[in-house]
N, C-alpha and C positions, 0 to 999 in steps of 0.2 A: 444543468437544469434544462428540460425540453421547452421549446418555444410553444406558443399557443397553436401555431401552424402544425408543428409536429404532433401535438396532442390530438388535434382534429384529424390528421392523416391516420394516426394510430386507431382512432375510433372508427373511421371509415373502413380500414382494413380488417378490424376485429369483426365487423358485421358480416364479412365475407367468409370467415372461418369459424363456423359455429359447431363443428364436430359432426358426428354421424347423425343421419336423419332417419334411416330406416330402422325398424326393430332389430333386424339382424345385425346391422352395423353397431347399434347401441349395445346389443348383447356381447358382441365380439370385443368392443371397446371396454366393457365392464370387466372382462377377464384379462385384460392386458397385464395387470400386476400380479395375477395369481397363477401364472404358468409354473413359476418356481418359488414365488413368495419372497424374493430378495428385497423387493421394494414395498411390499404391502405394509399397511399400517397395523393390521391384525396379524399376530404371529402365527395363527392357525390358518391352514389352507383347507379347502373343502376335502373331506375324507379323513382329516386328522382328528384324533380323539380329544375332544374338549376335556374329558375327565383326566386324561393323561397329562395335559398341560396344566390343569388345575392342581394335580398332585405335585407336579414339578414346582409350581408357584408356591404351594403350601410348604414344600421342603425348604425353599429359599426364605420364606417368611419365618419359618421355625428357626432357621440358621441365624438370621439377623434380627429377629424380633423388632420390626420397625415401630418406633415410638410416636411417629407423627406422619402426616400425609406426604411430606417430602421424602422421608425414608421409605415409605411404602412405594412411592413412585420409583425410586431407585431400585427397589427389590423387583418391581414389575419389569423395569428395563433390563435388569440382570436376567430374569427368567425368560424374557422374550429373546434376548441375545443367545442365551443358552439353548433355547429351543431351535433357533435358526442354525446355530453351529451343529446341533445334532442332526439336522436335516441334510446338511451339505454332503456328508459321505454317502447317504442314500441316493441323492440326486446324481452324484458322481458315478456311482455304481450303475445306476439306471442308464445314464448317458453312454458309458463304455459298453454295457451289455447290448444296447441298441446298435451301437457302431459295429460291434463284433458279430452281430446276428446275420449279416448279409441279406436281410430282408429288404425288399424294395420299400422305400419310404419310411424305414425304421427311425431315421434321424429327422424326419420332417417336423416333429414337434419342437426340436431343439434349434430354433431359428437363430440366425445371427451369430454373434460371438459368445456362445453359451459358456465356453470354458473361461473366457476372460471375465464374463459377468460372475461366474462362480468364484473366481479368484478374488474379484473386488468385493463380492458379498461376504466372503470369508474374512477378509481384512476388516471390513466395516463391522461385522458382527463381533469379531474379536476385540476391536477397539471399544465398541459399545459395552461389551461384557466387562472388560478390565476398567473402563472409566467408571461404570456403576460400582464395581467391586471396590475400587480405590476410594470412591466417595463414601461408600458405606463403611469401610474400615477406618477411614479418617474421622468418622463421627463417634467411634467407640471410645 
């Protein structure tokens, strides 16, 4: 348990790191999670078709016929994981196409360890998909 002195030091330090201040910095920060959508709360990225996601969700709802809010939540989790899993091969193809293009700056948008993040995202989405699927099937 932190002491009162540690709590006060943490509060002083927190006042120094308040995030971006300029409109440009705030706009850039707002897009941090939407480059590839691996960590976004919303399964849809800008440019993706909401009607297509809604159709996928409707397909899963038809498949499992959720009888209560808990089951509907699991179906939504299943649909979101399915959506993310379908996105990964497209991102992978885009990444390799950019790398093979020999265009200067073609890989600039893929900062950091993109391939590692892609691998982790695939594992995470796969686990989420099968966890929701298992929970739904165990209720039948």
